[in-house]
N, C-alpha and C positions, 0 to 999 in steps of 0.2 A: 768519796773523798780521795783526791790524788795524794799518794804518798811521796814524801821527799826521800832523796837518797840518804842512807844512814848506815852507820857501822853497827847499829843495833840489830837485834834479831827480829825478823818479821815472820809472819805466818803467810799463808797463801790461800785464798778462797777460789774455788773452781766455779766457773760459769756453766759447766757441763756436769752431767750426772757423774757422781763418783761411786765406786764400788763399795757396797756394804760388805765387810769381811764375811759375815755370816751367809751371804749370798754368793760368795766367790767359788769358782770351780777349783778343783785341785791344781789345774794348770795356772790359773791366775794367782793363787796363793803361792805356788812354787816360784813364779817369776818375781813376785814381790820379795820373797826370801832371798833370791839371787841378786836383786838389784842393790839394796843397801839396808843397813839395820833398821832405819826408821821408815822404810817404804810403806809399811802397813798402817802408819799413822799420818802419812803425807797425802794431802788432798791432790797434789800434783801426780804422784804415782797412782793413786786410786782413780784418777781420771784416765791416765795413760794405759792402765792395765786392761781396758776394754779391748785393746789389740795386743794380745799376749806376745806374739812374735816380734812386733815392732818394738815393744818395751824391752824385750830380751836383747834385741840387737842394739837398741839405743843405749842400754846400760853397759853392754860389753864394749861398745865403741867409746862411750864417754870414759869409762874406767881405763881403757887402754890409752886414751889420749891424756887424761889428767893425772894418772897414777903410774905411768910407765917408769920402770926403775932405771932406764937409760935416757940419754939425751938431755933435753932442756931441764934445767933446775926447776923444782916444784914451785918455788917462789916466783920464778919468771912466768910459769904457766898461770899462776893465780893472778898476777898483776895484769897479764894479757887478758885473761877472762874478765877481770874487773873493768879494764879499759873498754873492751868490746861491749860489755853490758851497759856501761855508762853512756857510750855513744848511741847504743840502740834504745836507751830509755828503759831498760829492764831493771827496775828498782830492786826487785827480789833477788835476782842473780847478782847484781852489784853488791848487795848487802852480804850475801853468803861469801862471795869471793874476796871482798874487802876484809872480812873477819879472818878468813883462812890465810890470806897474805899477811895480815898483821900478826897473826899467831906465829907463822913460820919465820917472819922477818924480825920478830920481837920489837917492832916499831910500827905503830899505826899511822904515823904521819903521812907517808906516801899514799896510803889507801884513803885517808881522810881528804887529802888534796884532790885525788881523782874523783872521789864522791862529790866534792864541791865544784867540779868542773875544770880543775887545773890539771890537765892531762900530762903529768910529769912523773918520771921515775926518780928514785932516790939515788941512783948511780948513773953514769954515762951508759952503761950496759942496759939498765932497765929503761932509760930514756929512749934508747934506740928500739927496744922491744915495744914499748908503749907507742912510739911513733909509728912503727910498722903495723901494729894491731889496729890503731886508729885509721891509718891510711887504707888498709885492706878492708876495713869495715865501712868506711865512709866514701871511699873513692875507688870502688872496684873498676877495673878496666884501664886504670892509669898506671904508669910505671911506679913501682914500689921501691922503698929505700932498702933494697937487699944489700947493697954495698956497705951501708952503715951497720947492718947486722954482722957482717964479717969483720969490717975494719974497726968499728967502734966497740961493738958488743963482743967481738971475738967468737961469734957463733960459727959452728961448723955446719955442714949440710944437713946432718941429722937433726940438730937443734933448730935449724931454720924450718925444716919440714914439720917438726913438733909444734913450732909456733904457728905455722899456717894451719895445722890441724886444730889447735886451740881456737883460733879465730873462727874457723869454719864451723866447728861444733857449737860455738856460742852464737853464731848467726842463727843456727837451727834452734838451739835451746831457748834463746831469748824469744824467738818468734812463737814457740810453743807456749811459753809462760805468758806472753802478752796476749795471745789469742784465746787461751783456754781459761784464763782467770786473772786475778789481780792480787797484789800484795795486800796484806791486812795486818792489823796490830797483832803482835805476839800474844798468846793467851794471857800472860801476866799483865799486859797493857790494856786489855779489853775491860770496858766498864761492866760492872755487874748490874743487871736489870732485875728488879724485884717486881713481880706481878701483883 
């Protein structure tokens, strides 16, 4: 069943073998600990951990891009990640970053609009960010609206580079999610089957 874009919590089912924790090597368990608190229960991370070094570098890069204490505002990073995920058709990533944006922004309206296909930001600044993220995702190789990022959004060069990093890392993250598995109902949404 194809999932619709949602602000709700989704699970993710892997199409590849996932690591059983009891079979994990010390290196695999260590990189899961380093990645994020829920990595040991995430089918995504349990699929990626078959390549310990790639997962370690992926987690470091992702965390440096999304949680950097300088540069682009965290809400701007999240709405860009949401826009990229929506354009790429990654329902799972869009759901995660819609919720994160809504929580940080204290308003789910802009996230719900993007999930519904209306690729707009809630301010002129965020509109310029969304426009740029969509353009870089959908129209690579064409001139991008960098001038608008400076003049409308007021972004400096560090913030522009941060935005480009967010778009690029989500091109990668979305492809991994879409290739290795599919979104699934969250455990509380799944029907109980009695044999």
